[in-house]
C-alpha positions in Angstrom: 74.0 101.7 100.8 76.5 100.8 98.1 78.9 98.0 99.0 82.7 98.4 98.5 83.5 96.5 95.3 86.6 94.4 95.4 88.2 92.3 92.7 90.4 89.5 94.1 93.0 87.9 91.8 94.8 84.7 93.0 95.6 81.3 91.5 94.9 79.5 94.8 91.2 78.4 94.8 91.2 77.7 98.6 92.5 81.2 99.3 90.0 82.8 96.9 87.1 81.0 98.6 88.2 81.8 102.1 88.9 85.5 101.4 85.7 85.9 99.5 83.7 84.6 102.4 85.6 86.7 105.0 85.0 89.9 103.0 81.4 89.1 102.0 80.3 88.7 105.6 81.9 92.2 106.1 79.6 93.6 103.5 82.0 93.8 100.6 80.9 93.1 97.0 83.5 90.5 96.0 84.4 89.2 92.6 87.2 86.5 92.4 89.2 85.4 89.4 92.2 83.1 89.2 94.3 84.8 86.5 95.5 88.3 85.7 93.9 88.3 82.2 90.5 87.4 83.8 91.0 90.3 86.2 91.5 92.7 83.3 88.4 91.4 81.6 86.4 91.7 84.8 87.5 95.3 85.3 86.4 96.1 81.7 82.9 94.7 82.6 82.4 96.3 86.0 83.7 99.1 88.2 85.8 98.1 91.2 86.9 100.3 94.1 89.8 98.0 95.0 91.8 95.1 93.5 93.6 92.6 95.7 96.2 91.0 93.5 98.5 88.0 94.0 102.0 88.6 92.6 103.0 85.1 91.4 100.4 83.6 89.0 100.7 81.7 85.7 100.3 83.8 82.6 99.9 87.4 83.4 101.6 87.9 86.7 100.6 90.3 89.4 102.9 93.1 88.4 101.6 93.1 84.8 98.0 92.8 86.1 98.6 95.8 88.3 100.1 97.9 85.5 97.3 97.0 83.1 94.5 97.7 85.7 96.1 101.1 86.6 96.6 102.0 82.9 92.9 101.2 82.0 91.3 102.2 85.3 93.5 104.8 87.1 90.9 105.2 89.8 91.1 101.6 91.1 93.2 101.1 94.2 95.4 98.0 93.9 96.8 96.1 96.8 99.4 93.4 96.2 99.1 90.4 98.6 101.8 87.8 98.0 103.6 84.9 99.5 106.5 85.2 97.2 107.6 88.8 97.4 110.8 90.7 97.9 111.8 94.2 98.7 112.6 94.8 95.1 109.3 93.4 93.9 107.5 95.6 96.5 109.3 98.7 95.3 108.5 97.9 91.7 104.8 97.4 92.4 104.6 100.6 94.5 106.3 102.5 91.6 103.8 100.9 89.2 100.9 102.3 91.2 100.1 99.8 93.9 98.6 101.4 97.0 100.1 98.8 99.3 102.1 95.6 99.3 101.4 92.8 101.9 102.9 89.5 102.5 100.9 86.3 103.0 99.9 85.2 105.5 98.8 88.5 106.9 96.5 89.1 109.9 92.9 89.8 109.0 93.0 93.1 110.9 96.1 94.2 108.9 94.4 93.4 105.6 91.2 95.2 106.7 93.2 98.3 107.7 94.9 98.4 104.3 91.5 98.0 102.6 90.2 100.9 104.7 93.2 103.0 103.6 92.6 102.1 100.0 88.9 102.9 100.1 89.6 106.1 102.0 91.9 107.2 99.1 89.3 106.1 96.6 86.5 108.2 98.2 88.8 111.2 98.5 89.8 110.9 94.8 86.2 110.4 93.7 84.9 113.4 95.6 88.1 115.5 95.2 88.6 115.7 99.0 91.8 116.7 100.7 93.0 114.4 103.5 92.3 117.0 106.2 88.7 117.2 105.1 88.4 113.5 105.3 89.9 113.4 108.7 87.4 116.1 109.9 84.5 114.1 108.4 85.6 110.8 109.8 85.9 112.2 113.2 87.2 110.1 116.1 86.9 106.4 115.4 87.8 103.6 117.9 91.4 102.5 117.4 91.7 99.1 115.8 88.2 99.3 114.4 88.5 99.0 110.6 84.9 98.0 110.1 83.6 101.2 111.8 85.9 103.2 109.5 84.6 101.3 106.5 81.0 101.9 107.4 81.6 105.6 107.9 83.5 105.8 104.6 80.6 104.1 102.8 78.2 106.7 104.3 80.4 109.5 103.1 80.8 108.0 99.7 77.0 107.6 99.3 76.2 111.2 100.3 79.3 113.3 100.2 79.1 116.6 102.2 79.3 119.9 100.4 82.8 121.1 100.3 82.0 124.8 99.9 84.1 127.0 102.1 86.8 124.4 102.6 90.3 125.7 102.0 
């Protein structure tokens, strides 16, 4: 089954190594880069489902990286994860197309839930599904179980059900 492909952009090497390990053991395909320009180049070379982008970086900052990624790859879901954010920056990023805006440090479960939401949106967009169809297909999942939701979403993405007869 295809792994969820995530591009992580952050100028802190220790954070990149830690988050890469955390997500790889949860069966994500992870590519890490330390600059916005490198993220844009990576996205030109490979398809990513989600980009997790730091806001404050030297050179191309997170907002510019977000805008460039969304302009070139509108299907990618971008999540901003920053330790230097503000309400104004959050509003600007959401307006520019970010799916979510999180503050560092965040709890792992919170990050995983946001990644579930981002991938859920990606799968719905890819297969032209309405939210209520997705809810029906996902069924009842244990609360607080983002990994169960991710596994089910990966299954649905790999073999989407026929949507004939759906309103």
